[in-house]
N, C-alpha and C positions, 0 to 999 in steps of 0.2 A: 690866179693865186688868191688864197684867202687872206683877208686883212686881219690885223691884230685884233680889231674890234669884233670881227665875226667869230674868231676863235675864242675870244674871251666869253662872248655870249653863248657859244656852243658849250663850253665847259661849265658855265653857270647853269645852263639848261639841264645838263646831265647831273650836276650836283643837286638840282631841285628834284629830279627824278629819284636820285639815290638817297635823299634825306629820309625816306621811309623804308630803307632797306636794313635788314639785319643780316650781316654777313656770317651767319652761323655755318661753320665748316666750309667757308669759302663760297657758298652759294647764296646769291642774293634772294632773300625771301622777305616779302613785305609783311611788316608787323602792324597790327592795329592796336592802338591804345588811346583812349579818349583824352587822357591827360596830355599826351604828346600832340594830339590834334589841336588842343587849345593853345599850347605853347607855340606850335608852328604857325597858328593863325595870327598870333601877336607878332611873331618875327616877320611873317610875310607882309603884314601891314607896314612895319617899320621899313623893310626893304623896298616896298613899293613906293613909299614916300621918298626914300633916298634916291631911287632910280627915276623918279618923275612919272610914275605910273598912276598917280593919284588924280588924274584929270577926270572931272565929272562930265559925263555925257548926258545931255538933256534931250530926250526924244520928243518929237513934235506931237505924238499922240500916245495914249496908254498902250502898254505892251499887250501882246496877244494873251487871251485868257488861258490859264493852265488848269489842268484837272488833277486833283489830289487823289491819292490812293491810300486807303487805310490799311494798317498792318493786320494780317489775318490772325485769328485766334488760335489756329492750329500751329503745332511745332513743325520744324523742318523735317523731322522724322515721319510725321504724319502726311506731309504734303509730298515729299520726295523720298519715300522709304528706301527705294533701291539705290539712292545716291549717297546714303550716310552709313558709315561702317567704322569699326575700330581697327587700329594697327598697333603692333608692338611699339613700346616706347623708344626702342633703339633707332627707329626710323625717322628721318626727316623727309616728308613728301616733297617732291619737286615739280612733277607735271603729270597731268592726266594723259594716259595713252589711249584708253578705251573705257567703256562702261565698267569693265571688270579688272583693268590693270592700271597700276600707278608706278611711275618712276620715282625712286626714293634713294636717298643717300643713307647708307648704314655705316656710321662712324666716319672717320676722315679719309678712309682709303678705298671705298667701293661705291659704285652706283649699281642699284639692283632694281629688278622689276618685281613688284609685289602683286600677287594674284588674289583678288578679293574672295573669289569662290573657293579656292583651295587653301587659302591662308598660308601659302608658301611663296618663297622668293627665289630669284635666280640672279646670279652675278652677271652684270652686263659689261662692266669695265672696272679695272683696278687703276687707281689714280696716282700719278706721281706728283701732281700739283692740283690744288683745288680749282675747279672751273669758275670762270667769271659769269657765264650764262649758258643755259642748255636749251636744246630743242630735241624733240623726239616725235617719231611717227611709228607706224607698225613694223618698220623694217630696221631703223637705225636710231642711234642716239648721237648727237653732235654737240660739241661745246667749244668754247674759246678758253685758252689758257696759255700763258707765256708768249702771247703774240702769234699763236698758231691755231688752226682749226684741227680738232681731234674728232675721230669718228669710230664708233664701235657698233657692230651688228647686234640687234636685239637678241638674236638666237645664237650668238657667238660664244667663244670660250672665255670671255672676260678680258681679252687683249684689245687695247685701243691702238689706233693708227694715227700718227700725225701726218695730215695730208697737205699742209701748206701754210705759208704765212698769211696773216690778215692785213689787208690794206685799209686805210681810213683812220682818221683821228677819233679817238674815244668811241670805238665801236660799242654799242650797247644793245643791239637787237640781232637775233640770229634765228633762222628757220631752216627747215628741210624742204626741198622742192624736188621730189623725185630723186634723181641721181646727182643732185647738186646741194651744196650748202649755200645759203644766201645770208647776207648780213648788211647792216647799214649803220651809219653814224650821222650826226647832224652835219649838214652842208656837203656831204660827200656822195649822195646817191646810194643806190643798192648795188652790191657786188655779189658775185657767185663764183664757186669753185667746184669742180667735180669731186665726188666723194672718194674717187680713186687718186686724187692729187692733181697737180698741174698748176698753172699760173692763174691767179684771180683775173676776172674780167668784169667790167661794169655791165649791168643789165641794161639792155636797150631802153631808151626813153625814160630812164629813172633819174635823170638829172634833177636835183632839187627835191627829191622825194626821200621818205624814210619808210621802213617797213611798218605796217600796221598789223596785218595778218595775211601772210603769203597766200595768194599772189597779189594782195592789195597793198599799195603804198600810198602815202599821203604827203602833201606839201606842208608838212608840219612847221609852223613858225617857231623861231627861237624864243620869242616873247610868249610866255604861257598864257597871256590874256588876249592874244591875237587869234583870230579864226583862220583856219585853212580855207582854201578855195576849191580843192579838187581831191578826189581819191581815184587811183588808177589801178586797173587790173593789168599787171605786167606780163601776163601770159596772153591775154586777148587784146590788150590795148584799150579796152572799154574804160571810159572816163565818166565819173559822176560828179557833177557840180555840187558843191556844198553851199547851201544857202542858210545862214543863221536866221533863226526867228528874231523878231524885233527885240533889241536890247540884250541878246545873248552874246557872250564872249567866251574865249578860251575853249572852243569846241575841239573835241578829239573824237574821231568818227571811225566806225567800221563801214562796210559797204552800204548799210541801211540806217543804222542808229548812231546817234551822237550824244555826247554829254558835255554840257557847258554850264556857265553860271549867268545869272541875271540878278544883280543886286545881292541879296542874301539867299536867294534860291539857287538850288542846283536843278538844272533843267535837262530833261531828255527830249530829243526831237529826232525826226527823220532827217536824212541828209538834204532833202528838198525844203526843209523848214516847216513841215507839217507835223501834226500829232504832237504838239508841245505839251509836256507833262512835267510838273514840279514834283520833286521827290525829296521830301524831308529826310528820309532815311539815308540819303547820300551826303548830307551836310558834313563838312569837315574834311573830306578827302575825295579825290576823283581818280579812279583808275584811268589810265591813258586811253585804253580802247576796250570795247566790250568783248568778252570771251565768246567766240563763235557768233559774233554779231548779235548777241542776245543778252548776256548777263553783265550787270554792273554791281560793284560793291562800294560801300562807303564806310564812314567812321562808326556808324551804328552797326550793331550785329544783325545785319540783314542783307539779303541779295535781291537786287531788282531784276526781274525777268521781263524784258521788253516785249517778248511774244505774248505773255499772259497778262501784261500790265499789272504785275503784282509784286509786292515786297514780301519776301519769305524770311522770317527771322530765324536765328539760331542762338544757342545759349551756352557760350563758353563759361565755365564756372567762375573764373577770375576776371572775366571781362576782356581778356586779351586773346588774340588769334593771329594766325599767319596766313599767307596766301602764296600759292605756287601758280603754275600755269593751269588754269581750269580747276584748281583745288583751293579749298579753305580748310584749315585744320587748327586744332588746339590741344593742349595737354588735358587729359582727364583720366582719373583713376589709375595713374601710373602708365597709361598708354597714350595713344594719339587718336583723337576723334577726327574723321575726315569727311568732308563733303566733296564728292566728285561730280562736277557739273557736266562732265561728258556722259554721265549716267542718267541725266534728266531726259525723259522722252520728249521728242519734238512737239507733241501735241499739248504738253503741259506748260 
């Protein structure tokens, strides 16, 4: 049974994740604003002192050297031309489906797929209640609402099916895994349910883990400054040990790449503690996990590509932007300007 202290910490963890969310039309979309970054930094310092997190750790030897990367002179449209495109202003992008398709919400009542090449959309589902969080693949869209899992086929008629109740306190992550929907919450492991319905079941060997990017799950600590120790492939059982570089704390990792902090630096490293890189463009905010084990975003208007070891800038006119799953977007000229990270070629 979970103790009151554990539950309190779990709720605080989710609140910390949610503090950067804009619940526009009921969908959690991360907002970026430098003024908010500064305000939260002050608040975080106060909270850390109150919670006793302010302990100074003195390392016996200097930290590992890090390599800085300068921002390129080219714009994102020049570096990733195939990944940047406009959408009509009525859409709120939610998630990347492929290099040419984006899941978006059109008003409060529908979820649609927008095709970049044809500039046309198709209704996937009509909503009776705004989703808490969504997941999508090439076959289905799934979301949580009203304590239930809902599923709709990508090529369906717009009707959604309620497939079953969600177990777990404060569920905050969901994914599609073939013919199953999977989800997790702090302290509660990873659960799954058939897209056709039925009773939820806990995924084998997922105790103490949370979803990072299916099939990967991580033993994410409730304390945001504590490092995890392992990331596990729940399909194969493969486990990778997470080794923080010297002085790095608060790591959150994909199968290969992690992001954490060391003093005033935000540090990217591999899970084994190698290839340590300081990234000034990530100062002020950390995404929990890299998209496709590759892309990180920060408070500055730039995307860090771990494969290319490069910061790629973008230019929202008013300095504010939002983020979906594999998407970054902002308002521009009455429409929406979108960066689809699923459209960035593997070799770039």
